[in-house]
N, C-alpha and C positions, 0 to 999 in steps of 0.2 A: 641762727636766725638773723636775717638782715633787719636793721632798724634805721628809721629816718624820723627826725623830729623837726617841727616847724613852730614858729610863733603864730599869733593870731592873724598876722598879715601874710602868712604862708611862706615866710622867709625860712630857708633851710638853716637850722642851727647845728645839726649834728647828723652824721651818718657813721655807722660802725664799720669795722674792718670787714665783717662778713658781707655787708652791703656791696662794698667795692669788689670783693672776691666773687660774689654771685653775679653781679651785673656789669662790672668793669668800670663803673662811673665813680668819679671822685667829687668831693664836696665843692671844689672850685669850679666844677662844670655846672653846678646847679645852685643858682642864687635863690630860687624860689621853687615851690612845688610845681608851678607851671613849667619851669625849665625841665624838671624831672619828667613831667608828662610828655613834653616834646621829645625827649630822648627815648622814652619808653614806648610811645605810640607814634608810628610814622604817619598814619592816616589822620589828617587834621580834623575831619568830621568826627571820627571815632574818638579822637583825643578830647575834643570839646564836649562830646556827649558824656564821656567818662568823668571829666572834671566837673561838669555841671551837676551830674547826679551825685557825685561824691560830696561836693560842697553842700548840696541840699540835705543830704543825710546828716552831715555834721551840724548844720543849723538846726535841724529838727531835734537832734540829740541834745543840743544845748538848751532848747526851749522845753522839751519834754523830760529832760534829765533821764534819758534812756540810752542803753548801749547803741553804738553805731554798728549796723549789720556788717558781717564779714563779706568780703568780695573775692571772687575768683577771677583771675585775669591772665592773659598772655602778655608778657613783658619783653620788649626788644632789648637785648644786651648790646654792649659796645661793640662786640665782635660780630654782630648781625644775627646771632642765634636767638632763639626764643626760649623763655622759661615760663612755665605755668606756675603761678603762685596764688596763695591765699593772703589777702590783705586784711589786717585787723587794725582799725583806727580807734584810739582811745583819747579822751580829753583829760589833760593833766593841768588844771587851772587854766592858764592862758596858752598852754602848749598843746600841740597835736603830736601824738606818738603813733607812728605807723610801723607795724611789724610785717615782714614778708616771710611766709613759710613756703619754701620751694617744694612743689609736689610734681615736678617734671618727671622724675624717675618713677614715682608711684603711678602717674598716669600712663607712662610708657609701658610699665609692667601690666597695668590693667588692660591696656590695649592689646598687648601680646596674649594675655589670658583670654580675653574675649575672642580674639582671632583663633586661638587654639580650640576654644570651646565650640566655636562655629564650625571649624573643620571636623572636630570630633562628632558634632551633632550631624553633620552631613554624612560622615562615615556610618554612624549608627543608623540613620534613616534610609540609607541607600544600600547598605551591605546585605548580602544574602544570609546573614546570620541574625538570630534573635538574641538580643542582649536584655537581661533582666536582673532584678535584685529582689531578694527575699529577706524579710526580717528574721530575727533569731527564733521566732515562734512559728515560722514557716508560712507567713502571709506575704503575698506579692506586694512590692512597693513601687516597682517600676518595670515597664515593658516597652521595648523599642517599637516605634510606629510600624515598622515593616512586618510585625506580627500579623497585621491585617492583610498585607500583600501575600504573605506566605500561607496563612491559614484561614483568611477570610473572616476573621473575628476582630471586632474593635478591641484594642488593648484595654480600654476603660472598663470593659465587661469582665476582664480577668484580674486586673489590679485590685487588691483587697481580699481576694479569695485565698483560701489555704491551698497548698499544693495538692493535698489529698482530694480536693474538689476538681482538680484539673487533670491529674494523671490517670491513666488506665488503672483500674483496681489491681490488676495482676503485676503492675510495675511498681506499686507502692513500696514493697519491701526493699528493693534495690535502691529506690529513690531515697528512702529513709536512711539507709545505711550510708549512702553517699553524703547526705546532708549532715549526719552525725559526725562523719570524718572531717568535714569542713569546719564544724563547730569546735573541733579539736585543733584547728589551725592548719589542717592539711589541704592540699590541692588534689582534686579528683578529676580524671580525664576519661572521656569515652563512656559516660553514663547514658544508656539507651532506655528510652521510654516512649510511650504513646500519649498524644494529646488529641483532643477532639477537633476536627476540621469543621468549618462552617457547613459543609455538606453532610455532616453527621458521621462521616467515616473517621476512624482512628488513624492519625498520622504519626509516623515514626520520626523521632528526633534523637540526636546525640548531643550531650552537653559536656563542657568542661566547667568545673565549679571551683571557686576559690573564696577565701575569706576577705572581708573588708574591715578596716580598722579606723577608728575615729582619731582625733588629734591627740588623745591621751594614750593611744596605742592599744585601746581595748577593742575587742571584736564587736562590730556593730551590725554587720549584715553579711549575706552571702551573695556573691555575684556569679552569674552564669552566662555562658555564650553557647547558644544552641544552633544546630544546623539540621537541615532536612536530610534524612537518610532513607526516604521511602523507596527511591529507585534501587538503592543497594539491597534493601530488605526484599523487594520484589524479585530482584535477580537471584538472591539467595533462596527464596522460596521456590522459584522456577527450577533452580538447579536441584534442590532437594526433591521436588516432584519428579524431575527427569531421572534422578538416581533411583528413586523408589520404583518408578515405572520399569526401569531397566532391570532392577533386581527381581521384580515380579515376573518379567518375561524370562529372565535367566533361570529363576527357580522352578518355573513351570514348563519350560520348553523341553520337548523330547529330543530335539537335535542338539548337537554340541555347538556352543557359541564360543568363538575364539576372538581374542583381542590381540592384534598384532602391532608391534612397534616397528617403525622403519629402521633398517640397519644403520 
C-alpha cells in the first residue's frame, strides 16, 4: 500500500517505498500535496477541482470530527501510464495520512469479465439453442430469451414451474431418469422430449444436461442446452409411414414386387 503524509500546510513529510514503486515519483519531486496533484493530474481544471473538493472534505472532517470519505481516482504515473486507486485520508493530530490502494488490475479483470458476460449474453440471446437451469427440486430458475423466438412463449411464464408441468406426460419418465443421473454428477446427452408451443402443438426438443456446482464444490443446479428437432422427427415419421405403406402394399399385392440394386 502506497502512503503519503503531509503537515497542516500540506507539505509532504513522508512517502514510502511502495509509493515510489507504484507511481514512480520520489519525495524530492513533491514539496507539497499540490505538487503531487500536478504530477498526478495533467488537466489543470480537473486538478483544481480534485484539490478543492479534497480540502473541503478534510476541513469538514476536522469540524465535524467524522471520517473523510474514500475517493476513487485515476492517477498519472511518472512513465505516463494510469493507475486506478482508492484514496483514504485520515487525520493524525496535525498530520494528514493518505493511503493509496491500487485497484488497476482488479478493474481490468472486472472489465474483462463484463466483456465476456456481454459476449455470452449475446450468444445466449441469439443462438438457436435454448439454455436453461433447473434447481435440485426440478423447478426452472432460468430460461434464455430465445425460448420465445423458438416456441412463442414468454420465458417468464415458464420460469418457476416444475418440469412436470412443462414436459409432455409421456416423456416424463425419460426426463426424470435423465434428471436423476445429473443429480449423481453425470452428464446426459440427447434427451428427447416434447414441450408445448404457443400454437398449442407439442414441439420436439433434444437436450444435453449437466451438473452445476457452487463455490464450495456442491451440486447446486442442473443446466441444459436444448435444440429443436421437429424437422427430424417429422422426417422420421414420414419415413415410418412410407415404410408401413410399402409393407401394406407388399403384403397384400397379388403380383410379385421386386427390389433391384444396380450392379
